[in-house]
Every structure is written in structure tokens, then in C-alpha cells.
C-alpha positions in Angstrom: 117.8 178.0 63.9 114.4 179.3 62.7 114.7 177.3 59.5 115.3 174.2 61.4 112.3 174.9 63.6 110.0 175.5 60.7 110.9 172.1 59.3 109.4 170.5 62.4 105.9 171.4 61.1 103.8 170.2 64.0 105.9 171.8 66.8 106.4 175.0 64.7 102.6 175.4 64.2 101.9 174.9 67.9 104.7 177.3 69.0 103.5 180.0 66.6 99.9 179.8 67.8 101.2 179.9 71.4 103.6 182.8 70.9 101.9 184.8 68.2 98.3 183.7 68.3 98.5 182.6 64.7 100.6 180.7 62.3 103.5 182.8 60.9 104.0 181.6 57.3 107.2 181.4 55.3 107.7 182.2 51.7 110.9 180.3 50.5 111.0 182.5 47.4 110.9 185.7 49.5 114.6 186.5 49.0 114.3 186.5 45.2 112.9 190.0 45.1 116.0 191.7 46.4 114.4 195.2 46.8 111.4 193.8 48.7 113.6 191.8 50.9 115.6 195.0 51.8 112.3 196.7 52.6 111.2 193.8 54.9 114.6 193.8 56.6 114.3 197.5 57.2 110.8 197.1 58.6 112.0 194.3 61.0 114.8 196.6 62.3 112.3 199.4 62.8 110.0 197.1 64.8 112.9 195.9 66.9 113.9 199.5 67.6 110.3 200.5 68.5 109.7 197.4 70.7 113.1 197.1 72.4 114.6 200.6 72.0 117.6 199.2 70.2 118.8 196.0 68.5 122.1 194.2 68.0 123.5 195.6 64.7 125.9 192.8 64.3 123.0 190.4 63.9 120.3 192.6 62.2 122.3 195.0 60.0 123.4 192.4 57.5 120.2 192.7 55.5 119.2 189.1 56.2 121.1 186.9 53.8 122.9 189.8 52.1 126.5 190.4 53.1 128.2 193.5 51.9 131.9 193.1 51.7 134.3 195.5 50.1 137.1 193.7 48.3 138.9 196.9 47.2 138.6 200.1 49.2 139.5 203.2 47.2 138.0 206.6 47.5 135.6 207.3 44.7 137.0 210.6 43.5 135.7 212.7 40.7 137.8 212.4 37.6 139.2 208.9 38.6 139.9 206.5 35.8 137.1 204.1 34.9 139.2 201.1 36.1 139.2 202.6 39.6 135.5 203.1 39.6 133.7 201.0 42.3 130.7 198.9 41.5 128.6 196.5 43.5 128.1 193.0 42.1 126.0 190.2 43.4 127.1 186.6 43.8 124.1 184.3 44.1 124.6 180.7 45.4 122.6 177.5 45.0 120.5 178.4 48.0 119.5 181.7 46.5 121.6 183.6 49.1 123.1 186.8 47.6 126.4 188.3 48.6 127.3 191.8 47.5 130.8 192.7 46.7 132.0 196.3 46.2 134.9 196.1 43.7 136.9 198.2 41.3 136.5 197.5 37.6 140.1 196.4 37.6 139.7 193.8 40.3 140.5 190.3 39.2 137.6 187.9 39.7 140.0 185.5 41.5 140.0 188.0 44.4 136.2 188.0 44.6 136.1 184.2 44.2 138.6 183.5 46.9 136.9 185.9 49.3 133.5 184.3 48.6 134.9 180.8 49.1 136.7 181.8 52.3 133.5 183.3 53.6 131.5 180.1 52.8 134.3 177.9 54.2 134.8 175.9 51.0 137.7 175.4 48.6 137.5 177.8 45.7 138.4 175.0 43.3 135.0 173.3 44.1 133.1 176.4 42.9 132.0 177.4 39.3 131.1 181.1 38.7 128.8 181.7 35.8 127.9 185.0 34.2 125.6 185.9 31.3 128.2 184.6 28.8 129.1 181.4 30.6 131.8 180.4 33.0 134.0 183.2 34.4 137.7 182.9 34.5 139.6 184.0 37.6 141.8 186.2 35.5 138.9 188.3 34.2 137.9 191.6 35.7 134.7 193.5 36.1 135.8 195.7 33.1 136.6 192.7 30.8 133.2 191.2 31.7 131.4 194.5 31.2 129.8 194.2 34.6 127.6 197.0 35.7 126.2 198.1 39.1 124.3 195.2 40.8 125.0 192.7 38.0 124.7 189.1 39.2 127.1 186.1 39.0 125.8 182.7 39.9 128.0 180.2 41.7 127.5 176.4 41.6 129.3 173.6 43.5 131.3 171.5 41.1 129.4 168.3 40.3 131.5 165.1 40.6 130.7 161.9 39.0 132.1 158.6 37.7 
């Protein structure tokens, strides 16, 4: 809703001056610095807690545009095999939105891709997932791709043409 409001520049400016006493700017690249975004999200939640005493965690605890979803849930035990080791990977879409998945090294990427597509409400066949070495096959795993903690995969909508 806020993004729709900011696009109505004249009314947005007037509303911000009326409500805040000044224009509240927007940096569209602000989500690109992931660590800084997490700090800003934390600060926002602290301000909500101070001002209102509490806040709706269902709305505010998703770190803005970052969604944490565990695809595989296994206990991380000392001495477990490396294929059972859990890592977090980032899927970045064309809007710059990042989705974090906690997966085992043995998880097939098809499971991640299907979960991502379902979450976005699109058909997985319309998406292309690209890693450092090019397009990622659904049969590959985090281990075969040599993915490490917080590695990023970029997803694109398939381009159709004549």
C-alpha cells in the first residue's frame, strides 16, 4: 500500500508533511544492502515496541521483504554428515526481493524452486534460476552447486517472444 501511495507524488508529499512535518524519502535501492536492511527493520520494530508497547509479529517480524522458510528441517547435530548440514541460501527475484531458504546440502533445487514458485503464486515452469555458473537444473543440490552460507541465486521470469 505504501508503494502505491508514494507513486502518487503530489498526495504523498502533502500527506507526509501533514503527518510527519516533513517529506519522508524513499531509497529504492535500500534493500540491496541486506545487512543494513536488517538493521533498519530491527530499528523499526524497536520503535514500534517503544511507541505502542508491542507490535504484530506476523506483519513486522518478516524482516521487510525477506522471508525465511525452512524447506528441510533436521536437527543440526555435531558429527552429522556434510549432506545433512543446513545452510541458508538467498533467492533474489527481478524486483530485488530476497527470499531466504534453509536447506540441507542434499536438497534438490526442484524442492526450493517449487516452494518459491508456490509462495509467489506463479508456475515454476515460467521461472529461470541462475547461479554463478549459469542456469541451475532442478536436479542439482546445494552440494553439487558448491553453495555456501548466504549464497545467492537469481530468478527471472521466462521471456516469451515470437
